[in-house]
C-alpha positions as CSV (number, residue, x, y, z in Angstrom):
1,M,0.0,0.0,0.1
2,T,1.3,3.5,-1.2
3,Q,1.7,6.0,1.4
4,A,0.6,9.8,0.5
5,V,3.5,12.2,0.6
6,Q,3.1,14.6,3.5
7,H,3.4,18.2,2.8
8,L,5.5,19.2,5.7
9,P,6.6,23.1,6.6
10,Q,10.0,24.3,5.7
11,R,10.7,21.2,3.3
12,A,10.7,18.9,6.3
13,H,11.6,15.1,5.1
14,R,11.2,11.9,6.2
15,V,14.0,9.6,5.7
16,A,14.2,5.9,5.4
17,P,17.0,3.8,6.9
18,L,19.5,2.7,4.1
19,V,20.3,-0.9,3.7
20,H,24.1,-0.8,2.5
21,E,27.0,-3.3,1.5
22,R,30.5,-2.9,3.0
23,P,32.8,-3.1,0.0
24,D,36.7,-3.2,0.4
25,A,38.0,-0.5,1.8
26,S,40.8,-0.6,-0.8
27,D,38.4,1.1,-3.1
28,S,39.0,4.3,-1.9
29,D,41.2,6.0,0.8
30,F,37.6,7.5,2.4
31,G,36.4,3.7,3.1
32,V,38.9,3.7,6.4
33,L,37.9,7.3,7.1
34,A,34.4,7.0,6.9
35,S,33.8,3.5,8.5
36,G,33.6,5.5,12.0
37,V,31.5,8.7,11.1
38,S,28.6,8.6,13.2
39,E,28.2,12.6,13.6
40,P,27.3,15.1,11.0
41,E,30.4,17.5,11.5
42,Q,32.6,14.5,11.1
43,V,31.0,14.5,7.5
44,M,31.8,18.1,6.9
45,A,35.5,17.5,8.0
46,L,35.8,14.6,5.6
47,L,34.5,16.7,2.7
48,A,36.7,19.6,3.4
49,Q,39.6,17.0,3.1
50,A,38.3,15.6,0.0
51,C,38.3,19.4,-1.2
52,P,41.1,21.1,0.3
53,S,40.1,24.3,-1.2
54,F,36.9,24.2,1.1
55,A,39.0,23.6,4.1
56,A,39.5,27.4,5.1
57,E,36.0,28.0,4.7
58,W,34.9,24.8,7.1
59,R,37.6,26.1,9.7
60,E,36.0,29.4,9.5
61,H,32.6,28.1,10.1
62,Q,33.9,25.8,13.2
63,Q,35.4,29.0,14.6
64,V,32.1,30.9,14.4
65,N,29.5,28.2,15.0
66,G,31.3,25.2,16.4
67,A,29.5,22.1,15.4
68,S,26.0,23.9,15.0
69,L,24.5,24.9,11.6
70,L,25.8,22.1,9.8
71,Y,23.1,22.5,6.9
72,I,24.5,26.0,6.5
73,A,28.0,24.5,6.2
74,A,26.6,22.0,3.8
75,T,24.9,24.8,1.4
76,A,28.5,26.5,1.7
77,F,29.8,23.6,0.4
78,A,27.4,23.4,-2.6
79,H,28.1,27.0,-3.3
80,H,31.8,26.1,-3.1
81,L,31.5,23.0,-5.6
82,L,29.4,25.3,-7.9
83,S,32.3,27.9,-8.0
84,L,34.6,25.3,-8.9
85,H,32.5,23.7,-11.6
86,K,32.0,27.1,-13.2
87,A,35.9,27.6,-13.2
88,D,36.1,24.1,-14.8
89,D,38.1,23.1,-11.6
90,L,37.0,19.6,-11.3
91,A,40.0,18.1,-9.7
92,C,38.5,17.3,-6.3
93,F,35.1,16.2,-7.5
94,P,36.2,12.3,-7.7
95,Q,37.5,12.6,-3.9
96,V,34.0,14.4,-3.0
97,A,32.0,11.7,-4.8
98,A,34.0,9.0,-3.0
99,C,33.7,10.4,0.3
100,I,30.1,10.8,-0.1
101,E,29.8,7.3,-1.3
102,R,32.0,6.2,1.6
103,V,29.9,7.8,4.2
104,L,26.5,6.4,2.5
105,Q,28.1,3.2,2.6
106,H,29.7,3.0,6.2
107,G,28.0,6.2,8.1
108,S,25.6,6.1,10.8
109,E,21.8,6.4,10.0
110,E,21.9,10.3,11.1
111,V,25.1,11.1,8.7
112,R,23.5,9.2,5.7
113,E,20.4,11.7,6.3
114,F,22.8,14.6,6.6
115,I,24.6,13.5,3.2
116,A,21.2,13.3,1.5
117,I,19.3,16.3,2.8
118,G,22.3,18.7,3.7
119,V,24.7,17.6,1.2
120,L,22.9,16.1,-2.1
121,E,19.7,18.1,-1.7
122,G,21.9,21.4,-1.0
123,L,23.8,20.8,-3.9
124,Q,20.6,20.0,-6.3
125,N,19.0,23.2,-4.9
126,V,22.1,25.5,-5.3
127,W,23.1,24.5,-8.5
128,S,19.4,24.7,-9.8
129,A,18.9,28.1,-8.5
130,D,22.1,29.3,-10.2
131,G,21.0,28.1,-13.6
132,A,23.6,25.3,-13.3
133,D,22.7,21.6,-14.3
134,P,22.9,19.4,-11.0
135,E,22.8,16.4,-13.1
136,D,26.5,17.3,-13.9
137,L,27.4,16.2,-10.6
138,R,25.1,13.3,-10.2
139,A,27.1,11.5,-13.1
140,K,30.1,11.6,-11.1
141,L,28.4,10.0,-7.8
142,G,28.8,6.4,-7.0
143,D,26.0,4.0,-7.0
144,Q,24.9,4.9,-3.4
145,G,25.2,8.5,-4.0
146,R,23.1,8.2,-7.3
147,R,20.4,6.2,-5.5
148,W,20.1,8.7,-2.8
149,W,19.9,11.6,-5.7
150,Q,17.2,9.8,-7.4
151,S,15.5,9.3,-4.1
152,L,15.5,13.1,-3.6
153,N,14.0,13.5,-7.1
154,D,11.2,10.8,-6.7
155,F,10.3,12.4,-3.4
156,W,10.1,16.0,-4.5
157,C,8.1,14.9,-7.8
158,G,5.7,13.0,-5.3
159,R,6.6,9.3,-6.8
160,V,7.7,8.0,-3.3
161,P,6.5,8.9,0.2
162,Y,9.9,9.6,1.6
163,I,13.5,10.0,0.6
164,G,15.2,6.7,0.7
165,Y,12.2,4.8,-0.2
166,A,12.8,1.9,-2.5
167,S,9.9,1.0,-4.8
């Protein structure tokens, strides 16, 4: 039986738990790093490591906000990746995609939700609002990243009752 999509204020979401596999850590250096990720602020630190040009902005965010307002930091990260995309500076994109993939595979439910709603949806919104095609970034994601990306699209189109829903 299909549930109706709830229209919640302020773009609130319902997120399904993710069933995932644990591939070889040799696939990426982020496998080892992401295996113990249980807090969203750890995700931002990993993303800053994957994209060193964002590191100073992440440090500034930490100094001003501590571990708070991480969705603001995720939006800043989306803007940063957009500026790199516009400059045709895609050097960090494979590392960012690997980081996202590993966190989705190895992270806690809370961090998977943060990646989906904070990072991936932030990228979709920031890039779309600027006129850039967010699907350019989707193509660089791994299997889990693309799965969650599509789940966001399906949710906002009303095809699924919640993010992470497997039809």
